matplotlib code that plots the C-alpha trace (Angstrom):
import matplotlib.pyplot as plt

x = [-12.7, -16.3, -17.5, -17.9, -14.4, -13.1, -14.9, -13.4, -9.7, -10.4, -11.9, -8.7, -6.3, -8.2, -8.2, -4.5, -4.2, -6.4, -4.2, -0.9, -2.3, -3.2, 0.1, 1.7, -0.4, 0.5, 4.4, 7.0, 9.5, 7.3, 6.4, 10.2, 10.4, 7.5, 9.1, 12.0, 9.7, 10.2, 7.4, 4.3, 6.7, 8.9, 5.8, 4.2, 7.5, 7.7, 4.4, 4.5, 7.8, 6.1, 3.4, 0.7, -1.2, -1.9, -1.7, -1.3, -5.0, -5.7, -3.4, -5.0, -8.7, -8.1, -8.9, -7.1, -4.0, -4.4, -5.1, -1.9, 0.3, -0.9, -0.1, 3.5, 4.0, 3.2, 4.2, 7.5, 8.4, 10.2, 13.4, 13.0, 14.3, 16.4]
y = [-18.0, -17.2, -15.3, -12.0, -12.2, -13.0, -10.1, -7.9, -9.0, -8.3, -5.0, -4.0, -5.2, -3.5, -0.2, -0.8, -0.9, 2.2, 4.1, 2.9, 4.1, 7.5, 7.9, 7.2, 9.5, 12.4, 11.7, 12.0, 10.2, 7.1, 7.0, 7.0, 4.1, 2.3, 2.8, 0.8, -2.2, -5.0, -6.8, -7.4, -9.0, -5.9, -3.7, -5.7, -5.7, -1.8, -1.3, -3.7, -2.2, 1.1, -0.4, -0.9, -4.2, -5.5, -8.8, -10.1, -10.7, -7.0, -6.1, -8.7, -7.6, -3.8, -1.9, 1.1, -1.1, -1.7, 2.2, 3.1, 0.4, 1.9, 5.5, 4.5, 3.0, 6.0, 8.7, 10.4, 12.2, 15.3, 16.5, 19.4, 22.5, 24.8]
z = [15.2, 14.1, 11.1, 13.0, 14.2, 10.8, 9.2, 11.9, 11.0, 7.3, 7.9, 10.1, 7.3, 4.6, 6.6, 7.0, 3.0, 2.9, 5.4, 3.8, 0.2, 1.8, 3.2, -0.3, -1.9, 0.5, 0.9, -1.9, 0.2, 0.8, -3.0, -3.7, -1.3, -2.8, -6.3, -5.3, -4.3, -6.9, -6.1, -3.8, -1.1, -0.9, -1.0, 1.9, 3.9, 3.4, 4.6, 7.6, 8.7, 8.7, 11.1, 8.5, 8.7, 5.1, 3.5, 0.0, -0.2, 0.4, -2.5, -4.7, -3.9, -3.9, -6.9, -5.2, -5.5, -9.3, -9.5, -7.6, -9.4, -12.8, -11.7, -10.7, -13.9, -15.9, -13.5, -12.8, -9.6, -10.8, -8.7, -6.2, -8.1, -6.0]

ax = plt.figure().add_subplot(projection="3d")
ax.plot(x, y, z, "-o")
ax.set_aspect("equal")
plt.show()
């Protein structure tokens, strides 16, 4: 694999992470599923089961991941009032 192909694969993977985080931000049910994840492996499995192509290195390199992780630590989803 040459350098250009490697960069293309990395970009696709990062786009997968960006798409996944966008979906998390806009879906309360997905946020609840994400909150159940106990570690990165469970988070990766959730994303991959939903069709997002992301890897551990994407999580490690992404400041968005750190931001969203911090948000989940301090945020609470309020129940829907009927």
